[in-house]
mmCIF file of the protein (N, C-alpha, C, O) and its ligand, coordinates in Angstrom:
data_MODEL
# 
_entry.id   MODEL 
# 
loop_
_entity.id 
_entity.type 
_entity.pdbx_number_of_molecules 
1 polymer     1 
2 non-polymer 1 
# 
_entity_poly.entity_id                      1 
_entity_poly.type                           'polypeptide(L)' 
_entity_poly.nstd_linkage                   no 
_entity_poly.nstd_monomer                   no 
_entity_poly.pdbx_seq_one_letter_code       MAQRKIALACNVCGSRNYTLAANPNRTERLEIKKFCKFCGEHTLHRETR 
_entity_poly.pdbx_seq_one_letter_code_can   MAQRKIALACNVCGSRNYTLAANPNRTERLEIKKFCKFCGEHTLHRETR 
_entity_poly.pdbx_strand_id                 A 
# 
loop_
_entity_poly_seq.entity_id 
_entity_poly_seq.num 
_entity_poly_seq.mon_id 
_entity_poly_seq.hetero 
1 1  MET n 
1 2  ALA n 
1 3  GLN n 
1 4  ARG n 
1 5  LYS n 
1 6  ILE n 
1 7  ALA n 
1 8  LEU n 
1 9  ALA n 
1 10 CYS n 
1 11 ASN n 
1 12 VAL n 
1 13 CYS n 
1 14 GLY n 
1 15 SER n 
1 16 ARG n 
1 17 ASN n 
1 18 TYR n 
1 19 THR n 
1 20 LEU n 
1 21 ALA n 
1 22 ALA n 
1 23 ASN n 
1 24 PRO n 
1 25 ASN n 
1 26 ARG n 
1 27 THR n 
1 28 GLU n 
1 29 ARG n 
1 30 LEU n 
1 31 GLU n 
1 32 ILE n 
1 33 LYS n 
1 34 LYS n 
1 35 PHE n 
1 36 CYS n 
1 37 LYS n 
1 38 PHE n 
1 39 CYS n 
1 40 GLY n 
1 41 GLU n 
1 42 HIS n 
1 43 THR n 
1 44 LEU n 
1 45 HIS n 
1 46 ARG n 
1 47 GLU n 
1 48 THR n 
1 49 ARG n 
# 
loop_
_struct_asym.id 
_struct_asym.entity_id 
A 1 
B 2 
# 
loop_
_chem_comp.id 
_chem_comp.type 
_chem_comp.mon_nstd_flag 
ALA 'L-peptide linking' y 
ARG 'L-peptide linking' y 
ASN 'L-peptide linking' y 
CYS 'L-peptide linking' y 
GLN 'L-peptide linking' y 
GLU 'L-peptide linking' y 
GLY 'peptide linking'   y 
HIS 'L-peptide linking' y 
ILE 'L-peptide linking' y 
LEU 'L-peptide linking' y 
LYS 'L-peptide linking' y 
MET 'L-peptide linking' y 
PHE 'L-peptide linking' y 
PRO 'L-peptide linking' y 
SER 'L-peptide linking' y 
THR 'L-peptide linking' y 
TYR 'L-peptide linking' y 
VAL 'L-peptide linking' y 
ZN  non-polymer         . 
# 
_pdbx_entity_nonpoly.entity_id   2 
_pdbx_entity_nonpoly.name        ? 
_pdbx_entity_nonpoly.comp_id     ZN 
# 
_pdbx_nonpoly_scheme.asym_id         B 
_pdbx_nonpoly_scheme.entity_id       2 
_pdbx_nonpoly_scheme.mon_id          ZN 
_pdbx_nonpoly_scheme.ndb_seq_num     1 
_pdbx_nonpoly_scheme.pdb_seq_num     101 
_pdbx_nonpoly_scheme.auth_seq_num    101 
_pdbx_nonpoly_scheme.pdb_mon_id      ZN 
_pdbx_nonpoly_scheme.auth_mon_id     ZN 
_pdbx_nonpoly_scheme.pdb_strand_id   A 
_pdbx_nonpoly_scheme.pdb_ins_code    . 
# 
loop_
_atom_site.group_PDB 
_atom_site.id 
_atom_site.type_symbol 
_atom_site.label_atom_id 
_atom_site.label_alt_id 
_atom_site.label_comp_id 
_atom_site.label_asym_id 
_atom_site.label_entity_id 
_atom_site.label_seq_id 
_atom_site.pdbx_PDB_ins_code 
_atom_site.Cartn_x 
_atom_site.Cartn_y 
_atom_site.Cartn_z 
_atom_site.occupancy 
_atom_site.B_iso_or_equiv 
_atom_site.pdbx_formal_charge 
_atom_site.auth_seq_id 
_atom_site.auth_comp_id 
_atom_site.auth_asym_id 
_atom_site.auth_atom_id 
_atom_site.pdbx_PDB_model_num 
ATOM   1   N  N  . MET A 1 1  ? 0.932   -1.205 -0.031 1.00 0.00 ? 1   MET A N  1 
ATOM   2   C  CA . MET A 1 1  ? -0.041  -0.002 -0.044 1.00 0.00 ? 1   MET A CA 1 
ATOM   3   C  C  . MET A 1 1  ? 0.781   1.282  0.019  1.00 0.00 ? 1   MET A C  1 
ATOM   4   O  O  . MET A 1 1  ? 1.560   1.493  0.949  1.00 0.00 ? 1   MET A O  1 
ATOM   5   N  N  . ALA A 1 2  ? 0.614   2.039  -0.874 1.00 0.00 ? 2   ALA A N  1 
ATOM   6   C  CA . ALA A 1 2  ? 1.510   3.302  -0.969 1.00 0.00 ? 2   ALA A CA 1 
ATOM   7   C  C  . ALA A 1 2  ? 0.933   4.308  0.135  1.00 0.00 ? 2   ALA A C  1 
ATOM   8   O  O  . ALA A 1 2  ? -0.251  4.581  0.330  1.00 0.00 ? 2   ALA A O  1 
ATOM   9   N  N  . GLN A 1 3  ? 2.008   4.770  0.779  1.00 0.00 ? 3   GLN A N  1 
ATOM   10  C  CA . GLN A 1 3  ? 1.730   5.839  1.843  1.00 0.00 ? 3   GLN A CA 1 
ATOM   11  C  C  . GLN A 1 3  ? 1.806   7.198  1.288  1.00 0.00 ? 3   GLN A C  1 
ATOM   12  O  O  . GLN A 1 3  ? 2.858   7.593  0.785  1.00 0.00 ? 3   GLN A O  1 
ATOM   13  N  N  . ARG A 1 4  ? 0.763   7.936  1.345  1.00 0.00 ? 4   ARG A N  1 
ATOM   14  C  CA . ARG A 1 4  ? 0.748   9.228  0.936  1.00 0.00 ? 4   ARG A CA 1 
ATOM   15  C  C  . ARG A 1 4  ? 1.538   10.250 1.887  1.00 0.00 ? 4   ARG A C  1 
ATOM   16  O  O  . ARG A 1 4  ? 1.404   10.304 3.109  1.00 0.00 ? 4   ARG A O  1 
ATOM   17  N  N  . LYS A 1 5  ? 2.384   11.051 1.110  1.00 0.00 ? 5   LYS A N  1 
ATOM   18  C  CA . LYS A 1 5  ? 3.273   11.883 1.951  1.00 0.00 ? 5   LYS A CA 1 
ATOM   19  C  C  . LYS A 1 5  ? 2.788   13.365 1.677  1.00 0.00 ? 5   LYS A C  1 
ATOM   20  O  O  . LYS A 1 5  ? 2.367   13.753 0.587  1.00 0.00 ? 5   LYS A O  1 
ATOM   21  N  N  . ILE A 1 6  ? 2.901   14.103 2.763  1.00 0.00 ? 6   ILE A N  1 
ATOM   22  C  CA . ILE A 1 6  ? 2.698   15.573 2.499  1.00 0.00 ? 6   ILE A CA 1 
ATOM   23  C  C  . ILE A 1 6  ? 3.844   16.296 3.047  1.00 0.00 ? 6   ILE A C  1 
ATOM   24  O  O  . ILE A 1 6  ? 4.587   15.809 3.898  1.00 0.00 ? 6   ILE A O  1 
ATOM   25  N  N  . ALA A 1 7  ? 3.997   17.639 2.474  1.00 0.00 ? 7   ALA A N  1 
ATOM   26  C  CA . ALA A 1 7  ? 5.237   18.467 2.874  1.00 0.00 ? 7   ALA A CA 1 
ATOM   27  C  C  . ALA A 1 7  ? 4.487   19.641 3.624  1.00 0.00 ? 7   ALA A C  1 
ATOM   28  O  O  . ALA A 1 7  ? 3.368   20.088 3.374  1.00 0.00 ? 7   ALA A O  1 
ATOM   29  N  N  . LEU A 1 8  ? 5.348   20.014 4.569  1.00 0.00 ? 8   LEU A N  1 
ATOM   30  C  CA . LEU A 1 8  ? 5.110   21.295 5.259  1.00 0.00 ? 8   LEU A CA 1 
ATOM   31  C  C  . LEU A 1 8  ? 6.011   22.320 4.718  1.00 0.00 ? 8   LEU A C  1 
ATOM   32  O  O  . LEU A 1 8  ? 7.238   22.219 4.752  1.00 0.00 ? 8   LEU A O  1 
ATOM   33  N  N  . ALA A 1 9  ? 5.338   23.351 4.196  1.00 0.00 ? 9   ALA A N  1 
ATOM   34  C  CA . ALA A 1 9  ? 6.110   24.511 3.702  1.00 0.00 ? 9   ALA A CA 1 
ATOM   35  C  C  . ALA A 1 9  ? 6.103   25.723 4.499  1.00 0.00 ? 9   ALA A C  1 
ATOM   36  O  O  . ALA A 1 9  ? 5.058   26.060 5.055  1.00 0.00 ? 9   ALA A O  1 
ATOM   37  N  N  . CYS A 1 10 ? 7.152   26.407 4.612  1.00 0.00 ? 10  CYS A N  1 
ATOM   38  C  CA . CYS A 1 10 ? 7.273   27.724 5.414  1.00 0.00 ? 10  CYS A CA 1 
ATOM   39  C  C  . CYS A 1 10 ? 6.361   28.737 4.768  1.00 0.00 ? 10  CYS A C  1 
ATOM   40  O  O  . CYS A 1 10 ? 6.393   28.989 3.563  1.00 0.00 ? 10  CYS A O  1 
ATOM   41  N  N  . ASN A 1 11 ? 5.533   29.314 5.651  1.00 0.00 ? 11  ASN A N  1 
ATOM   42  C  CA . ASN A 1 11 ? 4.577   30.264 5.227  1.00 0.00 ? 11  ASN A CA 1 
ATOM   43  C  C  . ASN A 1 11 ? 5.306   31.623 4.843  1.00 0.00 ? 11  ASN A C  1 
ATOM   44  O  O  . ASN A 1 11 ? 4.753   32.451 4.118  1.00 0.00 ? 11  ASN A O  1 
ATOM   45  N  N  . VAL A 1 12 ? 6.502   31.796 5.338  1.00 0.00 ? 12  VAL A N  1 
ATOM   46  C  CA . VAL A 1 12 ? 7.315   33.091 5.035  1.00 0.00 ? 12  VAL A CA 1 
ATOM   47  C  C  . VAL A 1 12 ? 8.070   33.051 3.771  1.00 0.00 ? 12  VAL A C  1 
ATOM   48  O  O  . VAL A 1 12 ? 7.977   33.944 2.929  1.00 0.00 ? 12  VAL A O  1 
ATOM   49  N  N  . CYS A 1 13 ? 8.875   31.932 3.631  1.00 0.00 ? 13  CYS A N  1 
ATOM   50  C  CA . CYS A 1 13 ? 9.948   31.897 2.546  1.00 0.00 ? 13  CYS A CA 1 
ATOM   51  C  C  . CYS A 1 13 ? 9.371   30.749 1.613  1.00 0.00 ? 13  CYS A C  1 
ATOM   52  O  O  . CYS A 1 13 ? 9.832   30.696 0.473  1.00 0.00 ? 13  CYS A O  1 
ATOM   53  N  N  . GLY A 1 14 ? 8.484   29.900 1.959  1.00 0.00 ? 14  GLY A N  1 
ATOM   54  C  CA . GLY A 1 14 ? 8.039   28.872 1.034  1.00 0.00 ? 14  GLY A CA 1 
ATOM   55  C  C  . GLY A 1 14 ? 8.787   27.635 0.895  1.00 0.00 ? 14  GLY A C  1 
ATOM   56  O  O  . GLY A 1 14 ? 8.466   26.774 0.076  1.00 0.00 ? 14  GLY A O  1 
ATOM   57  N  N  . SER A 1 15 ? 9.830   27.523 1.720  1.00 0.00 ? 15  SER A N  1 
ATOM   58  C  CA . SER A 1 15 ? 10.682  26.322 1.742  1.00 0.00 ? 15  SER A CA 1 
ATOM   59  C  C  . SER A 1 15 ? 9.865   25.037 2.301  1.00 0.00 ? 15  SER A C  1 
ATOM   60  O  O  . SER A 1 15 ? 9.000   25.194 3.162  1.00 0.00 ? 15  SER A O  1 
ATOM   61  N  N  . ARG A 1 16 ? 10.145  23.892 1.829  1.00 0.00 ? 16  ARG A N  1 
ATOM   62  C  CA . ARG A 1 16 ? 9.435   22.733 2.293  1.00 0.00 ? 16  ARG A CA 1 
ATOM   63  C  C  . ARG A 1 16 ? 10.530  22.117 3.170  1.00 0.00 ? 16  ARG A C  1 
ATOM   64  O  O  . ARG A 1 16 ? 11.507  21.510 2.731  1.00 0.00 ? 16  ARG A O  1 
ATOM   65  N  N  . ASN A 1 17 ? 10.274  22.327 4.371  1.00 0.00 ? 17  ASN A N  1 
ATOM   66  C  CA . ASN A 1 17 ? 11.219  21.904 5.311  1.00 0.00 ? 17  ASN A CA 1 
ATOM   67  C  C  . ASN A 1 17 ? 10.822  20.582 5.995  1.00 0.00 ? 17  ASN A C  1 
ATOM   68  O  O  . ASN A 1 17 ? 11.693  19.967 6.610  1.00 0.00 ? 17  ASN A O  1 
ATOM   69  N  N  . TYR A 1 18 ? 9.602   20.119 5.930  1.00 0.00 ? 18  TYR A N  1 
ATOM   70  C  CA . TYR A 1 18 ? 9.266   18.872 6.668  1.00 0.00 ? 18  TYR A CA 1 
ATOM   71  C  C  . TYR A 1 18 ? 8.356   18.009 5.799  1.00 0.00 ? 18  TYR A C  1 
ATOM   72  O  O  . TYR A 1 18 ? 7.548   18.575 5.062  1.00 0.00 ? 18  TYR A O  1 
ATOM   73  N  N  . THR A 1 19 ? 8.424   16.769 5.830  1.00 0.00 ? 19  THR A N  1 
ATOM   74  C  CA . THR A 1 19 ? 7.539   15.829 5.210  1.00 0.00 ? 19  THR A CA 1 
ATOM   75  C  C  . THR A 1 19 ? 7.040   14.868 6.276  1.00 0.00 ? 19  THR A C  1 
ATOM   76  O  O  . THR A 1 19 ? 7.764   14.458 7.184  1.00 0.00 ? 19  THR A O  1 
ATOM   77  N  N  . LEU A 1 20 ? 5.791   14.536 6.124  1.00 0.00 ? 20  LEU A N  1 
ATOM   78  C  CA . LEU A 1 20 ? 5.233   13.515 7.024  1.00 0.00 ? 20  LEU A CA 1 
ATOM   79  C  C  . LEU A 1 20 ? 4.103   12.712 6.216  1.00 0.00 ? 20  LEU A C  1 
ATOM   80  O  O  . LEU A 1 20 ? 3.598   13.121 5.170  1.00 0.00 ? 20  LEU A O  1 
ATOM   81  N  N  . ALA A 1 21 ? 3.779   11.496 6.865  1.00 0.00 ? 21  ALA A N  1 
ATOM   82  C  CA . ALA A 1 21 ? 2.855   10.759 6.279  1.00 0.00 ? 21  ALA A CA 1 
ATOM   83  C  C  . ALA A 1 21 ? 1.397   11.327 6.413  1.00 0.00 ? 21  ALA A C  1 
ATOM   84  O  O  . ALA A 1 21 ? 0.982   11.752 7.492  1.00 0.00 ? 21  ALA A O  1 
ATOM   85  N  N  . ALA A 1 22 ? 0.699   11.316 5.361  1.00 0.00 ? 22  ALA A N  1 
ATOM   86  C  CA . ALA A 1 22 ? -0.614  11.808 5.395  1.00 0.00 ? 22  ALA A CA 1 
ATOM   87  C  C  . ALA A 1 22 ? -1.551  10.915 6.170  1.00 0.00 ? 22  ALA A C  1 
ATOM   88  O  O  . ALA A 1 22 ? -1.573  9.697  5.999  1.00 0.00 ? 22  ALA A O  1 
ATOM   89  N  N  . ASN A 1 23 ? -2.338  11.563 7.043  1.00 0.00 ? 23  ASN A N  1 
ATOM   90  C  CA . ASN A 1 23 ? -3.364  10.883 7.706  1.00 0.00 ? 23  ASN A CA 1 
ATOM   91  C  C  . ASN A 1 23 ? -4.641  10.768 6.945  1.00 0.00 ? 23  ASN A C  1 
ATOM   92  O  O  . ASN A 1 23 ? -5.325  11.787 6.855  1.00 0.00 ? 23  ASN A O  1 
ATOM   93  N  N  . PRO A 1 24 ? -5.079  9.607  6.354  1.00 0.00 ? 24  PRO A N  1 
ATOM   94  C  CA . PRO A 1 24 ? -6.316  9.469  5.576  1.00 0.00 ? 24  PRO A CA 1 
ATOM   95  C  C  . PRO A 1 24 ? -7.472  9.938  6.206  1.00 0.00 ? 24  PRO A C  1 
ATOM   96  O  O  . PRO A 1 24 ? -8.442  10.215 5.500  1.00 0.00 ? 24  PRO A O  1 
ATOM   97  N  N  . ASN A 1 25 ? -7.535  10.088 7.580  1.00 0.00 ? 25  ASN A N  1 
ATOM   98  C  CA . ASN A 1 25 ? -8.725  10.458 8.342  1.00 0.00 ? 25  ASN A CA 1 
ATOM   99  C  C  . ASN A 1 25 ? -8.951  11.900 8.419  1.00 0.00 ? 25  ASN A C  1 
ATOM   100 O  O  . ASN A 1 25 ? -10.024 12.378 8.786  1.00 0.00 ? 25  ASN A O  1 
ATOM   101 N  N  . ARG A 1 26 ? -7.842  12.653 8.039  1.00 0.00 ? 26  ARG A N  1 
ATOM   102 C  CA . ARG A 1 26 ? -7.824  14.169 8.140  1.00 0.00 ? 26  ARG A CA 1 
ATOM   103 C  C  . ARG A 1 26 ? -7.847  14.681 6.744  1.00 0.00 ? 26  ARG A C  1 
ATOM   104 O  O  . ARG A 1 26 ? -7.074  14.349 5.846  1.00 0.00 ? 26  ARG A O  1 
ATOM   105 N  N  . THR A 1 27 ? -8.896  15.589 6.666  1.00 0.00 ? 27  THR A N  1 
ATOM   106 C  CA . THR A 1 27 ? -9.066  16.275 5.279  1.00 0.00 ? 27  THR A CA 1 
ATOM   107 C  C  . THR A 1 27 ? -8.731  17.780 5.345  1.00 0.00 ? 27  THR A C  1 
ATOM   108 O  O  . THR A 1 27 ? -8.503  18.404 4.309  1.00 0.00 ? 27  THR A O  1 
ATOM   109 N  N  . GLU A 1 28 ? -8.700  18.355 6.544  1.00 0.00 ? 28  GLU A N  1 
ATOM   110 C  CA . GLU A 1 28 ? -8.446  19.959 6.401  1.00 0.00 ? 28  GLU A CA 1 
ATOM   111 C  C  . GLU A 1 28 ? -7.002  20.019 6.384  1.00 0.00 ? 28  GLU A C  1 
ATOM   112 O  O  . GLU A 1 28 ? -6.324  19.059 6.753  1.00 0.00 ? 28  GLU A O  1 
ATOM   113 N  N  . ARG A 1 29 ? -6.510  21.080 5.982  1.00 0.00 ? 29  ARG A N  1 
ATOM   114 C  CA . ARG A 1 29 ? -5.136  21.495 5.795  1.00 0.00 ? 29  ARG A CA 1 
ATOM   115 C  C  . ARG A 1 29 ? -4.402  21.636 7.160  1.00 0.00 ? 29  ARG A C  1 
ATOM   116 O  O  . ARG A 1 29 ? -4.960  22.205 8.098  1.00 0.00 ? 29  ARG A O  1 
ATOM   117 N  N  . LEU A 1 30 ? -3.290  21.174 7.259  1.00 0.00 ? 30  LEU A N  1 
ATOM   118 C  CA . LEU A 1 30 ? -2.533  21.357 8.421  1.00 0.00 ? 30  LEU A CA 1 
ATOM   119 C  C  . LEU A 1 30 ? -1.745  22.686 8.560  1.00 0.00 ? 30  LEU A C  1 
ATOM   120 O  O  . LEU A 1 30 ? -1.107  23.138 7.610  1.00 0.00 ? 30  LEU A O  1 
ATOM   121 N  N  . GLU A 1 31 ? -1.800  23.264 9.697  1.00 0.00 ? 31  GLU A N  1 
ATOM   122 C  CA . GLU A 1 31 ? -0.892  24.468 9.964  1.00 0.00 ? 31  GLU A CA 1 
ATOM   123 C  C  . GLU A 1 31 ? -0.280  24.277 11.345 1.00 0.00 ? 31  GLU A C  1 
ATOM   124 O  O  . GLU A 1 31 ? -0.918  23.959 12.349 1.00 0.00 ? 31  GLU A O  1 
ATOM   125 N  N  . ILE A 1 32 ? 0.938   24.491 11.284 1.00 0.00 ? 32  ILE A N  1 
ATOM   126 C  CA . ILE A 1 32 ? 1.734   24.219 12.436 1.00 0.00 ? 32  ILE A CA 1 
ATOM   127 C  C  . ILE A 1 32 ? 2.993   24.938 12.599 1.00 0.00 ? 32  ILE A C  1 
ATOM   128 O  O  . ILE A 1 32 ? 3.704   25.113 11.609 1.00 0.00 ? 32  ILE A O  1 
ATOM   129 N  N  . LYS A 1 33 ? 3.336   25.367 13.733 1.00 0.00 ? 33  LYS A N  1 
ATOM   130 C  CA . LYS A 1 33 ? 4.463   26.372 13.896 1.00 0.00 ? 33  LYS A CA 1 
ATOM   131 C  C  . LYS A 1 33 ? 5.607   25.452 14.038 1.00 0.00 ? 33  LYS A C  1 
ATOM   132 O  O  . LYS A 1 33 ? 5.634   24.605 14.932 1.00 0.00 ? 33  LYS A O  1 
ATOM   133 N  N  . LYS A 1 34 ? 6.707   25.625 13.032 1.00 0.00 ? 34  LYS A N  1 
ATOM   134 C  CA . LYS A 1 34 ? 7.940   24.821 13.206 1.00 0.00 ? 34  LYS A CA 1 
ATOM   135 C  C  . LYS A 1 34 ? 9.060   25.817 12.825 1.00 0.00 ? 34  LYS A C  1 
ATOM   136 O  O  . LYS A 1 34 ? 8.891   26.942 12.355 1.00 0.00 ? 34  LYS A O  1 
ATOM   137 N  N  . PHE A 1 35 ? 10.258  25.198 13.117 1.00 0.00 ? 35  PHE A N  1 
ATOM   138 C  CA . PHE A 1 35 ? 11.498  25.992 12.923 1.00 0.00 ? 35  PHE A CA 1 
ATOM   139 C  C  . PHE A 1 35 ? 11.888  25.883 11.508 1.00 0.00 ? 35  PHE A C  1 
ATOM   140 O  O  . PHE A 1 35 ? 12.005  24.804 10.927 1.00 0.00 ? 35  PHE A O  1 
ATOM   141 N  N  . CYS A 1 36 ? 12.100  27.130 10.931 1.00 0.00 ? 36  CYS A N  1 
ATOM   142 C  CA . CYS A 1 36 ? 12.672  27.176 9.474  1.00 0.00 ? 36  CYS A CA 1 
ATOM   143 C  C  . CYS A 1 36 ? 14.018  27.485 9.469  1.00 0.00 ? 36  CYS A C  1 
ATOM   144 O  O  . CYS A 1 36 ? 14.326  28.522 10.056 1.00 0.00 ? 36  CYS A O  1 
ATOM   145 N  N  . LYS A 1 37 ? 15.004  26.758 8.883  1.00 0.00 ? 37  LYS A N  1 
ATOM   146 C  CA . LYS A 1 37 ? 16.290  27.087 8.928  1.00 0.00 ? 37  LYS A CA 1 
ATOM   147 C  C  . LYS A 1 37 ? 16.674  28.243 8.083  1.00 0.00 ? 37  LYS A C  1 
ATOM   148 O  O  . LYS A 1 37 ? 17.671  28.947 8.238  1.00 0.00 ? 37  LYS A O  1 
ATOM   149 N  N  . PHE A 1 38 ? 15.685  28.362 7.096  1.00 0.00 ? 38  PHE A N  1 
ATOM   150 C  CA . PHE A 1 38 ? 16.185  29.503 6.182  1.00 0.00 ? 38  PHE A CA 1 
ATOM   151 C  C  . PHE A 1 38 ? 15.717  30.811 6.727  1.00 0.00 ? 38  PHE A C  1 
ATOM   152 O  O  . PHE A 1 38 ? 16.340  31.833 6.439  1.00 0.00 ? 38  PHE A O  1 
ATOM   153 N  N  . CYS A 1 39 ? 14.599  30.854 7.542  1.00 0.00 ? 39  CYS A N  1 
ATOM   154 C  CA . CYS A 1 39 ? 14.180  32.103 8.168  1.00 0.00 ? 39  CYS A CA 1 
ATOM   155 C  C  . CYS A 1 39 ? 14.959  32.229 9.471  1.00 0.00 ? 39  CYS A C  1 
ATOM   156 O  O  . CYS A 1 39 ? 15.137  33.336 9.978  1.00 0.00 ? 39  CYS A O  1 
ATOM   157 N  N  . GLY A 1 40 ? 15.416  31.130 10.011 1.00 0.00 ? 40  GLY A N  1 
ATOM   158 C  CA . GLY A 1 40 ? 16.211  31.140 11.205 1.00 0.00 ? 40  GLY A CA 1 
ATOM   159 C  C  . GLY A 1 40 ? 15.274  31.446 12.519 1.00 0.00 ? 40  GLY A C  1 
ATOM   160 O  O  . GLY A 1 40 ? 15.723  31.945 13.551 1.00 0.00 ? 40  GLY A O  1 
ATOM   161 N  N  . GLU A 1 41 ? 14.026  31.102 12.339 1.00 0.00 ? 41  GLU A N  1 
ATOM   162 C  CA . GLU A 1 41 ? 13.127  31.168 13.461 1.00 0.00 ? 41  GLU A CA 1 
ATOM   163 C  C  . GLU A 1 41 ? 11.884  30.352 13.198 1.00 0.00 ? 41  GLU A C  1 
ATOM   164 O  O  . GLU A 1 41 ? 11.660  29.795 12.123 1.00 0.00 ? 41  GLU A O  1 
ATOM   165 N  N  . HIS A 1 42 ? 11.053  30.319 14.301 1.00 0.00 ? 42  HIS A N  1 
ATOM   166 C  CA . HIS A 1 42 ? 9.779   29.407 14.229 1.00 0.00 ? 42  HIS A CA 1 
ATOM   167 C  C  . HIS A 1 42 ? 8.818   30.321 13.328 1.00 0.00 ? 42  HIS A C  1 
ATOM   168 O  O  . HIS A 1 42 ? 8.512   31.482 13.603 1.00 0.00 ? 42  HIS A O  1 
ATOM   169 N  N  . THR A 1 43 ? 8.424   29.648 12.281 1.00 0.00 ? 43  THR A N  1 
ATOM   170 C  CA . THR A 1 43 ? 7.392   30.231 11.455 1.00 0.00 ? 43  THR A CA 1 
ATOM   171 C  C  . THR A 1 43 ? 6.134   29.249 11.292 1.00 0.00 ? 43  THR A C  1 
ATOM   172 O  O  . THR A 1 43 ? 6.208   28.083 11.681 1.00 0.00 ? 43  THR A O  1 
ATOM   173 N  N  . LEU A 1 44 ? 5.088   29.722 10.756 1.00 0.00 ? 44  LEU A N  1 
ATOM   174 C  CA . LEU A 1 44 ? 3.914   28.958 10.415 1.00 0.00 ? 44  LEU A CA 1 
ATOM   175 C  C  . LEU A 1 44 ? 4.139   28.163 9.068  1.00 0.00 ? 44  LEU A C  1 
ATOM   176 O  O  . LEU A 1 44 ? 4.431   28.658 7.980  1.00 0.00 ? 44  LEU A O  1 
ATOM   177 N  N  . HIS A 1 45 ? 3.951   26.882 9.353  1.00 0.00 ? 45  HIS A N  1 
ATOM   178 C  CA . HIS A 1 45 ? 4.173   25.836 8.242  1.00 0.00 ? 45  HIS A CA 1 
ATOM   179 C  C  . HIS A 1 45 ? 2.834   25.289 7.676  1.00 0.00 ? 45  HIS A C  1 
ATOM   180 O  O  . HIS A 1 45 ? 1.966   24.917 8.466  1.00 0.00 ? 45  HIS A O  1 
ATOM   181 N  N  . ARG A 1 46 ? 2.656   25.234 6.446  1.00 0.00 ? 46  ARG A N  1 
ATOM   182 C  CA . ARG A 1 46 ? 1.409   24.736 5.821  1.00 0.00 ? 46  ARG A CA 1 
ATOM   183 C  C  . ARG A 1 46 ? 1.483   23.604 5.096  1.00 0.00 ? 46  ARG A C  1 
ATOM   184 O  O  . ARG A 1 46 ? 2.445   23.415 4.351  1.00 0.00 ? 46  ARG A O  1 
ATOM   185 N  N  . GLU A 1 47 ? 0.530   22.751 5.213  1.00 0.00 ? 47  GLU A N  1 
ATOM   186 C  CA . GLU A 1 47 ? 0.602   21.469 4.341  1.00 0.00 ? 47  GLU A CA 1 
ATOM   187 C  C  . GLU A 1 47 ? 0.543   21.798 2.838  1.00 0.00 ? 47  GLU A C  1 
ATOM   188 O  O  . GLU A 1 47 ? -0.185  22.688 2.398  1.00 0.00 ? 47  GLU A O  1 
ATOM   189 N  N  . THR A 1 48 ? 1.291   21.087 2.124  1.00 0.00 ? 48  THR A N  1 
ATOM   190 C  CA . THR A 1 48 ? 1.313   21.235 0.677  1.00 0.00 ? 48  THR A CA 1 
ATOM   191 C  C  . THR A 1 48 ? 1.275   19.845 0.055  1.00 0.00 ? 48  THR A C  1 
ATOM   192 O  O  . THR A 1 48 ? 1.324   18.876 0.814  1.00 0.00 ? 48  THR A O  1 
ATOM   193 N  N  . ARG A 1 49 ? 1.189   19.659 -1.297 1.00 0.00 ? 49  ARG A N  1 
ATOM   194 C  CA . ARG A 1 49 ? 1.248   18.502 -1.877 1.00 0.00 ? 49  ARG A CA 1 
ATOM   195 C  C  . ARG A 1 49 ? 2.208   18.292 -2.872 1.00 0.00 ? 49  ARG A C  1 
ATOM   196 O  O  . ARG A 1 49 ? 2.282   17.200 -3.437 1.00 0.00 ? 49  ARG A O  1 
HETATM 197 ZN ZN . ZN  B 2 .  ? 11.072  30.030 6.118  1.00 0.00 2 101 ZN  A ZN 1 
# 
């Protein structure tokens, strides 16, 4: 079974810094604060495809 992966992109610079396995039970977009090494600080990261 293929596992779907999603990427979390920094909302400030757009870099895709994190990937994680998609949860099939969750449909809404994920928004989470994570550290962006390009911005050098914690920024809002958003789920992309
Ligand atoms: Zn960034």
